[in-house]
LUMTORGU-265107 format. One record per residue (C-alpha): residue in one letter; x, y, z. Coordinates in pm, 1 decimal, padded with zeros to 6 digits, always signed. Layout:
BEGIN
NODE  r        px        py        pz
NODE  A         X         Y         Z
...
***
This chain:
BEGIN
NODE  r        px        py        pz
NODE  M  -00468.9  -02423.4  -03721.3
NODE  T  -00520.9  -02260.2  -03380.6
NODE  T  -00865.9  -02127.8  -03301.0
NODE  H  -00926.7  -01796.4  -03129.3
NODE  T  -01041.8  -01977.3  -02813.3
NODE  E  -00729.1  -02194.4  -02805.3
NODE  A  -00509.4  -01889.1  -02853.7
NODE  K  -00683.6  -01712.1  -02563.0
NODE  R  -00637.8  -02022.8  -02344.1
NODE  V  -00265.5  -02037.6  -02425.1
NODE  R  -00226.4  -01663.2  -02352.7
NODE  G  -00405.0  -01719.5  -02022.6
NODE  I  -00169.7  -02004.5  -01930.5
NODE  Y  +00132.6  -01787.6  -02014.6
NODE  L  -00010.7  -01500.6  -01810.1
NODE  V  -00064.9  -01725.8  -01507.7
NODE  A  +00289.3  -01862.6  -01542.8
NODE  L  +00433.9  -01509.6  -01563.5
NODE  V  +00238.7  -01395.9  -01258.7
NODE  A  +00353.7  -01703.5  -01064.1
NODE  L  +00713.8  -01637.1  -01167.2
NODE  A  +00686.5  -01269.3  -01071.2
NODE  L  +00541.2  -01363.0  -00733.1
NODE  A  +00814.5  -01617.2  -00670.9
NODE  V  +01089.1  -01369.9  -00763.6
NODE  G  +00923.9  -01101.8  -00550.1
NODE  L  +00904.3  -01332.6  -00250.8
NODE  V  +01268.1  -01433.4  -00285.1
NODE  L  +01387.0  -01075.8  -00331.5
NODE  G  +01160.5  -00955.5  -00051.3
NODE  S  +01304.7  -01215.4  +00183.8
NODE  V  +01669.8  -01125.1  +00121.7
NODE  G  +01814.3  -00989.0  +00444.5
NODE  T  +01520.0  -01108.1  +00656.6
NODE  G  +01668.6  -01444.3  +00742.5
NODE  A  +01397.6  -01625.2  +00548.1
NODE  L  +01648.3  -01771.7  +00305.5
NODE  T  +01853.4  -01924.0  +00587.6
NODE  A  +01559.1  -02021.1  +00808.2
NODE  T  +01432.7  -02374.7  +00849.4
NODE  P  +01126.7  -02461.0  +00639.1
NODE  T  +00902.3  -02422.4  +00945.3
NODE  E  +01051.3  -02082.5  +01034.8
NODE  A  +01033.6  -01963.5  +00673.7
NODE  A  +00666.8  -02059.3  +00649.4
NODE  T  +00581.0  -01832.9  +00942.8
NODE  Q  +00782.4  -01532.4  +00822.7
NODE  V  +00628.2  -01266.5  +00604.4
NODE  A  +00853.8  -01071.4  +00372.3
NODE  P  +00851.4  -00695.0  +00440.9
NODE  A  +00719.5  -00627.1  +00091.0
NODE  A  +00414.8  -00844.0  +00162.3
NODE  R  +00333.3  -00651.4  +00482.8
NODE  E  +00360.8  -00298.0  +00347.1
NODE  A  +00138.4  -00138.7  +00086.9
NODE  P  +00330.0  +00008.4  -00205.0
NODE  P  +00349.9  +00386.7  -00219.2
NODE  A  +00060.7  +00551.8  -00398.5
NODE  M  +00116.4  +00665.8  -00754.0
NODE  D  +00118.6  +01044.5  -00787.6
NODE  H  -00153.0  +01081.1  -01051.7
NODE  A  -00129.4  +01460.5  -01066.5
NODE  A  +00242.7  +01435.7  -01144.9
NODE  L  +00170.4  +01165.2  -01403.2
NODE  L  -00094.2  +01386.5  -01566.8
NODE  H  +00154.9  +01675.5  -01570.7
NODE  R  +00420.4  +01454.0  -01737.4
NODE  I  +00167.2  +01345.1  -02001.8
NODE  E  +00063.8  +01702.0  -02075.4
NODE  R  +00429.7  +01808.0  -02095.6
NODE  G  +00501.7  +01518.6  -02330.5
NODE  M  +00205.7  +01609.0  -02549.1
NODE  D  +00328.0  +01970.6  -02567.1
NODE  W  +00678.1  +01853.0  -02659.8
NODE  L  +00543.1  +01620.3  -02927.4
NODE  G  +00327.1  +01905.3  -03059.0
NODE  E  +00638.2  +02117.0  -03101.6
NODE  N  +00854.1  +01840.1  -03248.7
NODE  Q  +00597.1  +01639.7  -03446.2
NODE  P  +00326.0  +01895.0  -03523.7
NODE  R  +00160.3  +01703.1  -03809.9
NODE  V  +00127.2  +01385.8  -03602.8
NODE  M  -00010.0  +01569.8  -03301.6
NODE  Q  -00245.5  +01777.7  -03517.2
NODE  G  -00386.6  +01451.7  -03652.0
NODE  F  -00417.0  +01312.9  -03302.2
NODE  Q  -00580.3  +01635.4  -03185.3
NODE  G  -00827.3  +01601.8  -03473.3
NODE  V  -00938.4  +01267.4  -03332.4
NODE  W  -00982.4  +01423.5  -02988.7
NODE  T  -01173.8  +01719.1  -03129.4
NODE  A  -01413.7  +01479.3  -03300.5
NODE  F  -01435.5  +01281.1  -02976.4
NODE  E  -01521.3  +01590.6  -02775.5
NODE  T  -01765.6  +01749.6  -03019.3
NODE  G  -01988.9  +01450.6  -03093.0
NODE  E  -02352.1  +01512.1  -03004.2
NODE  A  -02501.5  +01179.2  -02895.1
NODE  L  -02292.6  +01135.8  -02576.4
NODE  D  -02197.2  +01396.9  -02319.3
NODE  A  -01835.2  +01463.6  -02220.4
NODE  R  -01860.2  +01273.9  -01891.0
NODE  T  -01988.7  +00959.8  -02064.6
NODE  K  -01710.0  +00976.2  -02321.8
NODE  Q  -01445.9  +01024.2  -02052.8
NODE  L  -01591.7  +00730.8  -01856.6
NODE  M  -01576.2  +00513.6  -02168.4
NODE  A  -01213.1  +00614.3  -02223.0
NODE  L  -01138.7  +00547.5  -01855.6
NODE  G  -01299.1  +00202.5  -01875.5
NODE  I  -01086.7  +00117.5  -02177.9
NODE  A  -00775.9  +00252.1  -02000.8
NODE  V  -00848.8  +00025.9  -01702.5
NODE  A  -00919.9  -00276.7  -01924.5
NODE  V  -00595.3  -00236.1  -02122.3
NODE  G  -00385.7  -00125.7  -01823.3
NODE  C  -00265.9  +00222.6  -01925.4
NODE  D  -00148.5  +00416.3  -01616.6
NODE  G  -00123.5  +00751.8  -01790.4
NODE  C  -00460.6  +00708.0  -01961.7
NODE  I  -00619.0  +00632.1  -01623.9
NODE  A  -00487.3  +00956.9  -01475.4
NODE  Y  -00578.1  +01158.1  -01785.9
NODE  H  -00934.0  +01029.6  -01823.3
NODE  T  -01011.5  +01022.3  -01450.3
NODE  H  -00918.3  +01389.8  -01442.4
NODE  G  -01116.8  +01462.2  -01758.9
NODE  A  -01424.2  +01281.7  -01625.7
NODE  M  -01399.1  +01470.6  -01297.1
NODE  Q  -01382.9  +01800.9  -01484.9
NODE  A  -01703.9  +01689.6  -01659.0
NODE  G  -01872.1  +01624.6  -01320.6
NODE  L  -01786.9  +01261.2  -01241.8
NODE  T  -01920.6  +01135.7  -00908.3
NODE  R  -01774.7  +00857.8  -00696.4
NODE  A  -02086.4  +00643.2  -00760.5
NODE  E  -02048.1  +00685.1  -01137.2
NODE  L  -01680.0  +00596.2  -01109.1
NODE  A  -01764.3  +00277.5  -00919.8
NODE  E  -02020.9  +00168.6  -01177.3
NODE  A  -01795.0  +00248.2  -01473.2
NODE  L  -01509.8  +00055.3  -01311.0
NODE  S  -01736.0  -00246.0  -01261.0
NODE  V  -01797.4  -00251.9  -01638.0
NODE  A  -01422.7  -00221.0  -01700.8
NODE  L  -01360.5  -00513.6  -01464.5
NODE  A  -01615.7  -00725.7  -01647.0
NODE  M  -01440.7  -00651.6  -01976.0
NODE  G  -01079.8  -00657.1  -01853.3
NODE  G  -01094.6  -00948.3  -01609.7
NODE  G  -00869.4  -00993.0  -01309.6
NODE  P  -00580.0  -00771.8  -01424.6
NODE  A  -00820.9  -00479.7  -01458.3
NODE  I  -00877.9  -00488.8  -01081.0
NODE  A  -00527.7  -00349.4  -01023.5
NODE  Y  -00590.1  -00068.0  -01268.3
NODE  A  -00937.9  +00001.3  -01128.6
NODE  S  -00776.3  +00063.3  -00791.0
NODE  Q  -00547.1  +00315.0  -00960.8
NODE  A  -00850.5  +00494.4  -01105.3
NODE  L  -01003.0  +00520.4  -00756.3
NODE  E  -00669.5  +00642.5  -00621.7
NODE  A  -00649.6  +00904.5  -00900.8
NODE  F  -01007.0  +01017.4  -00827.5
NODE  E  -00927.4  +01061.9  -00457.7
NODE  Q  -00601.5  +01246.1  -00529.1
NODE  F  -00761.4  +01484.6  -00780.5
NODE  Q  -01056.7  +01534.4  -00544.4
NODE  G  -00813.2  +01629.7  -00267.7
NODE  L  -00629.3  +01869.7  -00499.1
NODE  A  -00959.0  +02033.0  -00598.6
NODE  A  -01051.2  +02078.3  -00232.7
NODE  V  -00715.4  +02240.6  -00158.8
NODE  G  -00748.0  +02464.3  -00466.3
NODE  S  -01092.8  +02589.1  -00362.2
NODE  E  -00979.3  +02704.2  -00018.1
***
């Protein structure tokens, strides 16, 4: 019988192996056409694949939010009972009295970061900002998400910051 701790350890080992494999594949694919595959070991060690030098393009969080909203509208039209039930959960979420809207959105954002949901990050960052989220509050909420989500949550926390900055920039443009 496997204990919960043993199962977590095995999942961690698999995760590390998958990350190592992904990195190895990425390095090989990134070095295709750079001469790194035909270089001597000494030359290859000093070369940096182009993918490792360049930051990936930023995710367009506003476009992602728009796609989510469009998808929710479509589901509402095509699966009204399901979406009405889902909307009932959100109505209860929004109308509770003990926590304000910003706190609830920050909790949802922290969970989104911890579980790694791109669309949820965009949706709840935007919702928290509409409820008055500040950059300092975002930073503190993300630190809690990192504590709960571990290392992988760092990548998603950076997406939340990126979403905040993009939505902040859109708000500034819209107020001009």
